[in-house]
N, C-alpha and C positions, 0 to 999 in steps of 0.2 A: 261194623264199618259198612257202609250203604254204598256200593259201587255203582256209578254212573258213567255212561259212555261221553267220552269228551266231545264227540261229534255227532251229528246227527246221520242216520241212514235213510237213502234215497226212498225206500219204500217202506218207512215205518207207518205204524197205525195211525197216526195222524196226519198223513201225506195224502194225496189224490192217488198216487202210485200203490197205496198199501195192498198186501197180499190176501186180505180178506174182504168180503162183501162190507158195503155201507154199513147195512144190518148188523152183520156180526161187529164190525168196529164199535157202533154204538151201545150195543149189548156188553161188550168187555167194557168200554167205560164207564158204563153204569153200573157194572157190579164192583169196578175197582172203586168208584165213589161210594158204594154201600159200606164197602170194607174198609175205606179210608186208608187202601194200600196204594199200589203203585203198577206201572205196566214195565214187565220183565222184556227186553227186547228180544225179538224172536231169534236174531243172530247168537245172542247169549243163549236162550234156552236150546237151541240146536247143539250146543257144546256143552250142555249141563251145568252152565253158570247162571247165575241170578244177576244180571246187571240191567239197571233201570235205564229205559229207552232216555236218550237226552231229549228229544224232541217233548216227551211226557213231562221231563222234569223241567224244562223251560216254559211250557204252557199250561201246563196242570198241576206241577208238583206244590204249588202254594194251596191247593185245596187238598191234597193228602196229609193226616195227621201223621201218618209214618215218616214222611219227607221231612215235615215240619220238626218234628222231632229229632231226627238225624242231623238236620241243619242246627238246632239249637245245641246238639251236644258236638258240634264240629266233627261229626261222624261220617261226612261225605267224602268219597275219595273218586276222583275222576280217572278213569282207565281208556287206554287206547282200544281201538278194534281189532279183533284179528282178523285175518283175510278167511271168508268161507265162501263156500259156493255161493253164487249168486241167484237168487230167487227171482221169478217172474211176477211182477204184481198182479193184482186182481183184473185190472181192466185189460192188461194184455193176455193174459188167461181167457179172458172171456172174447176177445178179438180173435184168438186162435181157433178157439172152440166154434165161434158163428162162421169162421172161415172154412172149417172143416164141414160142419153142416152144409153150407151153401156148396160148397164143392162135390158133396156127397149128393145133394139134391138135383146137380145139374146133369 
């Protein structure tokens, strides 16, 4: 069974508030495309689970051979998200880092 989160998470790889740099996001998506795989949500991976990111499933799932096979076999299961520690987005981490740098330079 291929598990997919039922709802999108606000700091998803495909959102503007992702937790990785734009370059890293692009690299990950290229690697996934080469392997015809899917993106495991970071929330799930933090808990040792393999659950497909809902946004990836909705926006790019049709490009993934693995997801297309699971859909044809009726083997996609939508699951609820567990509450986990909130992560900061890449953009907010950069703002914090810049404010620290500016504070030190003054």
